[in-house]
N, C-alpha and C positions, 0 to 999 in steps of 0.2 A: 799490559793484562800479564800477571806475571801465575805461570801454570807450576808448582811443584808437585810431583807425583810421589806420592808415600811409598809404594811398591819396591822404587828401585833409587829413589831421592834424584830422576833425573827433573829437568826444567826444561821450558818452553816459553817465550815472550813471543807475545802476539799485540799489534798494535791497529784499533779499530777502525775502517775504512772511512772516509771522509769526501763527500761531493767535492771535485774541482780544488782537492788540497794541492795538488800538482807532486806529491810525493808519492811512488810505489810501495802503499801501504800494505798491512797483510802480516806475515809471519815475520817477524823480527828475526829470533834466535830460534831455530831447532829444537827437539828437544835431544838433550842428552846432559849427561852430568857435567857440571861445569866448575872448574877447577880456580882456586882462589888464588889470589897474585902470589903467594909463596911456591905454589905449586906443589904443595905435598897433602895438601888435604881439598875436599870439594862443599861445596855449599850443602849444609842442610836446613833441616827445619827450625833449627836453632839461631839460623840467622836470618831470617824472614819474620818482620813484624811490621805492624802499621807505625808510624812515622818513624822508618830507620831505613837506611841509604845502603844501599846493592851495588857493590861494581860487578858489572860482569864486562871481562875484556876490554877495560877502559870506560866504559859507559856506565854512568851512576845514574843508579833510578833511586826516587824517592818515593817510597809505600805510603801511600794517602788514606785507602780503605782496605777492608777485605768483606767478602762476600758471608752470609751468616753461618753456613755450613762451616767455615774453616774457623769463626770467629768461635763457633762452640767446641770443634775440637779443639784447639792450642787452649781455652780456657779447661776442661777436663783434662786438658796434659799439663798445666799446672802453669802454663803463660799467661801473663798477666797484657792484654789487650788494650791499650789506646781506644780512644773514642776516634771515630771516622772523622777525617779529615774534607774539606771542599777541594776541589781543584780550580786551578787557577784560571783566571778567565781568556779567553782569547778573544783578540779585538774584531775577527772577522765574523767570529760567532754573534758577538754583541750587535754587529750593524747588520747582520740576517736577522734577527730575532727584532732591530727596530723597524725593517721591512714587514715583518709578518703582522706588527702591532699597528702599526699607522695607515695612514690610507691611499700607500703605493700598493700595486699589485703583487700578489705573492710570485716569490720566486718561481721558473717553469720544473716542472717534476722531473726528476731524473731521467735518463733517456732509459728506452728500454728498447733496445734493436742489436740487429745480430754486430753490428758493430761495436757495440757496449760490452755485449757478451764476451766477444774475442778476446777484445783487450783486458776482461775481467779475469778470464781466463789465459791467457800471456801471463798475469800478473802473480798468479799461483791460486787463485779460487776453484776452489773443487767444480766439477761438474754437474755432480748432483745438486749443489746449492744453488747453481745460474738459476734454475725454472724448478724451484723444490715445490712452488705451489702448485705448479702446471701437475705435476709429476702427480702430486696428491690427489688432487682434484681429478686425475683419470683413476688412478686405482679404487677410488670411493664411489665413482658415477660412471663406470665402466659399464655399457650395454643398458643405461638407462634412459629412456626416449620419451620426450614427449609428444601425445600427439594432439593437434588441434583440429578440426572440422572449418573450412572456412570458403566462401564464394567470393566471385571476382565478378561485378555487374559490370560488364562494357559496352550495354546498349546503346552510351550516346555514341559511341564512334560508329565508323561506316563497316557496318557486317557485325556488329559486336554481338555478342551474347553475354547470357548469364552463367557462367561455369563455376561447377565445384572443384575445390583443391582441400588436400591435406598435408598439412604443415608439421616437420617432424623435428624437433629444438632436441637436441644431443648436449644432456648434461656434463659430458664429460672434457669436452675443450669449448662449447658455447656457439656450437653452428649449426646451421638450418638448413633443409632443402625444402622442398616445395613440388610436388609431386600432384599431377593431374589425372582427375576419376575418368577415364574412359566411361563415357554414355552409350547405350546401345541407340542407334538411328540417330546419331547427333551430328552426320554428316561430315566429322572432324577424323583426321588419320591418328591413330592413337601413340600420342608421345607423352609417357608414362613420368618422365622429368622436365619437370618444369623450371625450377633454379638448382644447379650444382649446388651440393655439400660444400659451406661455406660460411664463414661471417658476412652477416648481412647488414648494411650503413643505414642507419634510421634516419641520414639527410641525403639530398642531391650534392652531390659534389659538383665541385667547381672547377674544370678543367681548361688550360690554357696549352698552348704550344711546347711547355718544358714541364708540365705534369699535373698533379694537383695540386692545386693553391694553398688550400688547408688539410688540418687534419679531419677526419670524422671519428666517431663512436657507432656500436653497431648495439642491433637490440638485444638484449636478456631476456631472460625469462620471467621476470617482472614487468615489460611493456608486455607481454602476452595475457589478455584476458578473455574473457567470454564476455561477448557484445561490443569489444572495440574492434580496432581498425590497427591494420598496420600495412605500409607502402612497402612494396617489393619492387624497386626499379621504377617509383612513380606509378605504381600501379596498386591500388586502393582494395585490401582485401578485408572481408567482415568475418571475424571470426564468431561461429555462432555454436559451439560443442567441443567438448573434449573427451577422451576417451577413460576408462576408469581408473587406470595405473596413474594418469596426470592429476585427476581430480583428487586422490589419494595422498599423492605427493605433495601437491600444494597445501591439503590440510596437515599431513602430518608435519612435514618440513617448514612451510613456510608461517603455519599458523591462520590460514584460511578456513573458510566455514562452507557448507553447503548452501546459502546465501548468495557467494561469490560466482557461482555456476547456476546462472536462473536459465531454466528453459526457454531457448529461443526458436520461436517457429520460422522459416523461412519457403515455406511453402507459399504459391501465389496461384491466385484464382486463374484456372485456365478454362479456354472456352470448348466446351467438347467438341471431340473431330465429327463431326456429321458421318451417320451411319444409313449405309441405302438399305431399305428393308426386302428382305431375303423375297423373292418369288416362290408363289406355290410348288409342291410339290407336281412331276408332270407325269408320273407313271412311268419314268422309261430306269430301270437300274434299281439300287437302292436308294433310299435317301440322302445318306454320306455321298454314295456317288454323285448324285446329282448337286448336293451341295460343292463340290468340288468346282462345277462348272461356275460355281458365282465368287470362288475365293480365288481360281488360277487362268490365267489364259489357256498354258495347256495342264489340263485335267492329270492331276495322279492319284493312283492306289492309294484307296485308304490302308493306313496301317493298322493292321488287327492288333490285338492285346496278346501278347505272344505269352505272357505267364498265365494268364486268363485260361487259354487255349491247351496249355501242356498241363496245368493243375486239373481241368476239368473236362479233356478230353471226350471221356465217357459217361460224365455225370448228364443222367436225363430225369426229368422229373414229369411223372406220369398219373394225370388225374383224368376220372371220370366225369363227365359232364353233357349238359341237355342243354337245346334251345328253350329261350324263356321269352314273353312280350315283354316290349317295351313301346316307346309311345309312336314309332313311326311300324311296328309289326305287329299281327296279332297271326298267332299260329294257329294251324289248321289240327284235324284230329291227328294225321299223319305225323306231323310233326314234335306232338307234343310226345310221342311214344320212340323217338328214335333219341339213342345213345350214343356220344362221343367219345373218344379218348383223346385228348389234347395232351400234347410232347413237348414238355420245354428244355432246348440243349443250353445248358450254361456257359458251355464254350465260347459263344457270342451271340447269346440272347437272341436268339431265336425260337419259334415252335411251329410246331404243325398240328391238325387235326385230323384224325383218322376214323372212320364211321366204320364199325364194324358191320359184317352183312348178318342179314335178319332175314328168316324164311317166312314166305307171305307177308311180308310188309307193305311191299309193292315200291320201294326204294333198292335204288343200286346200291350196296355199300363199296368201300373202298377207301381210296386218299379223298377227301374232304378238302383240305387247304395244304398246298405245297408251303414247305419248311421256308421262311422268311420273319422279318422282323415287321412288328404291327404294333402302330401309334396307337397312344392314347386319344381318345376322341376329342377334339379340337384342340389340340394339343401335337407339339413337334418331340414329346419325349415316348419314348418305345417301353411297352410293358418290362419290367424287370421282376428277379424271381421273388422278391418280397411282396407282390403286386399277388402272389399266387397264395391261396388257400381256399379249404373248402371251405364254401359257402361265398366266397367272392364270384362278382362278377364281370367278366369283361365283353367289351363289347369288338367284335372281330368284323370289319368291313361289314360296318352297318347292321351287323347280327349278334345278340346279345348271348352269352351263352354262361351257364351258373355251374360253377365246381358242384360236384356231387361229394366225388371221395377220391383218395389216392392211393394208390399200392404201399406195400412196406416198405419199401427200399426211400420213397419220398419221404413218407413219417421219422422213419432213422437219422433220413439227411440232415431235417428239417430242425429234428430235437439235438441234433450234433451241435449245430450252429443255430444255437437261443438268439445269440444278439442280430443276428438278422431275421431269424422268423419269432419274434415274442409270442406271439399265437401260438407254440410248441416248447414255451419255457415252461415246463412244470411248475416251479415256484412260482411263478408269473399266475398261471392260471388257477393253481390251490388258492392263491392269497384271492384272488377277484373271488372265485367260490365263495371263498370263507365269508366275504363279506356280503356277497348277495343271499345266501343262504344262513345267514346269520340268526339262531332262533327258532329255527325250521328244521334241525338234524332228526329229531323224531319223529316227524312225519313225515320228510324224506326218506328215513329207512321202511317207516311204515307203509307206505304207496308202493316202495320199491318191492318190498317183499310179496304186497299183495297183487301185482302185476307181473310176477314172475310166477306164472300158471304151472310152466313145466319144471320147477326147479332147479334149472341149470344155472341160475345164477346170472344170467346174461338176458340182456334186455336191448330187444331191436330197436330202430327211430320210433316208428309208431307207438311201442309200448313205453319207451321213455318219454315221449312227449307226453302221451296219457298220464303217464304217474305225476309227471312236473304237473301238468294241469289238473291236477287234482288237490297240489296243496297252494296253487297259486305260486307256482315258482318257474313260470315259464322263461323268465329272463335268465336263466342259467343257460338255455340253450343258445 
């Protein structure tokens, strides 16, 4: 190959390398201006053309062809360029071609090891040309990692188990690593790296005293498929899923489709763990405290909700209530007239009941119920703030209390939190009132005016009930 540089009329000659030629081929003549035999002038573009001979330092070269750029340049410069000629045949090349066309095995592939690269470098091959494909591959695929999820079922072996793993395939250099997923209460020590990053052979090695007896190939990204198996040193791994980047890379770069990543479930039917029934509450301490005796041998104190205590430390919802009859209790005349104040503490979901003293009632007022958690009847769930609203009935230690009214602070708090107290949501209540009183607006307005005897614009509970009963709209209550 003769290269002529137009900028300074320098020439360099290169000989293409041939496998097993026995000749140190490569750069035959370094780039410089070559003098002619007379020593007074140098070779120019006029001396080079197809089917001509040139002599460089006593070596004669016969030019048989040129590339398309050279032919176009010479034609535009006024030179007549003959047609390209064929290269003379070599006996060794004909012999190698006969081996490829026949039934005999192909010749072995060129060696690609450290010794070959060292010899090539000593003969003048540039270092960036030795592994050009690897450098390009690294620059294009650096930090691009394919991630697959798999399981290894080893339950046939003694003390074997079914364990999950994650496979990382590095596109920059075709290496793989296998990481173990640590499951809680698995009884195994956490060893995150199951296989260190490196090439993974796809067949079993046969090793004798002198080392491996044959070469082997390694897994590539073409071998990793969802639903397929790979062997990690004779351990069979089932690939059941991949992350979003891996699926997108296969679809965009390899032409895969969504059907190549079918959803594969690896869940197995497990026997439920038998649970012992919790004994009933024995009355000592709180319910959460008694439950700790069933959970741990040495009971621990219940951890309170710190955020709730800080946000609602001084938030107390107060209602007036009275006793009502139920299936198991019949009220006396004295109990019917008793009034109570129920206080609900949002900091720890406890409530207390206080009875204001009333003169000549025959009942001593004061603290009726100590502050504590109250469970709902026939349930292990305690009363929540959302269960408290005017008109609700609470069962406290077999006694039923009906909430009659709340103070202004409680009403304001409920209106500020309509998501927790839907009965205090003004928009929701108005929509329900409009739906129930639709078509009765004039009748309701007339009835309210007639019941407002004093002209104050306000109706008490009895007057409101009478006005609604007059027009048949008691459901609005």
